[in-house]
C-alpha positions in Angstrom: 66.6 150.7 92.1 68.1 152.0 88.9 71.0 154.4 88.6 72.7 156.0 85.7 76.5 156.3 85.7 78.4 158.0 82.9 80.0 155.5 80.5 83.5 156.5 81.5 82.9 155.3 85.1 81.4 152.1 83.9 84.3 151.4 81.6 86.9 152.1 84.3 85.2 149.7 86.7 84.9 147.1 84.0 88.6 147.4 83.1 89.5 146.9 86.8 87.4 143.7 86.8 89.2 142.5 83.7 92.6 143.2 85.1 91.7 141.5 88.4 90.3 138.4 86.6 93.4 138.1 84.5 95.4 138.4 87.8 97.2 141.5 86.5 96.4 143.3 89.8 95.8 142.1 93.3 92.5 142.2 95.2 93.9 145.1 97.3 94.8 147.1 94.1 91.3 146.5 92.7 89.7 147.6 95.9 91.9 150.7 96.0 91.2 151.7 92.4 87.4 151.2 92.8 87.3 153.0 96.1 89.1 156.0 94.6 86.6 156.0 91.8 83.6 155.7 94.1 85.0 158.5 96.2 85.2 160.7 93.1 81.7 159.8 92.0 80.3 160.8 95.4 82.4 164.0 95.6 82.0 165.3 92.0 78.8 163.7 90.7 76.7 163.6 93.8 78.3 166.6 95.6 78.5 164.6 98.8 81.4 164.3 101.4 80.3 160.8 102.3 81.1 157.6 100.4 80.4 153.9 100.5 82.9 151.0 100.7 83.6 149.5 97.3 83.9 145.8 96.7 82.7 144.8 100.2 82.5 141.1 99.1 86.1 141.2 98.0 87.2 142.9 101.2 85.5 140.2 103.2 87.4 137.5 101.3 90.8 139.1 101.6 91.0 141.0 104.9 92.2 138.9 107.9 89.5 140.1 110.4 86.7 140.6 107.9 85.2 137.2 108.8 84.3 138.3 112.4 80.7 138.9 111.5 78.1 136.2 111.4 77.4 136.3 107.6 81.1 135.9 106.8 81.5 133.0 109.2 78.6 131.2 107.5 80.3 131.7 104.1 83.8 130.8 105.0 84.0 128.1 102.3 83.8 130.8 99.5 87.1 132.6 100.5 89.9 132.9 98.0 91.9 129.7 97.5 94.9 129.0 99.7 98.4 129.5 98.3 99.6 125.9 98.6 99.4 122.7 100.5 102.3 122.3 102.9 
């Protein structure tokens, strides 16, 4: 499936990714920004009241109960690194 998105949206998401990779923002901040953008796209571009969840893969890695489904349990070794060894 191919979809066109205006360049402004693409650049905004790209910049969020850059900021997250540089560790300028947290995963939760990146999720919040992209969710807000996705909600705007659905509301104003698609004229829909529904939306999708943005960055589902990142939510699964960072939310405490996100690993309850089978797929997440099988991929538990790809979670974000632990803070420190105590």
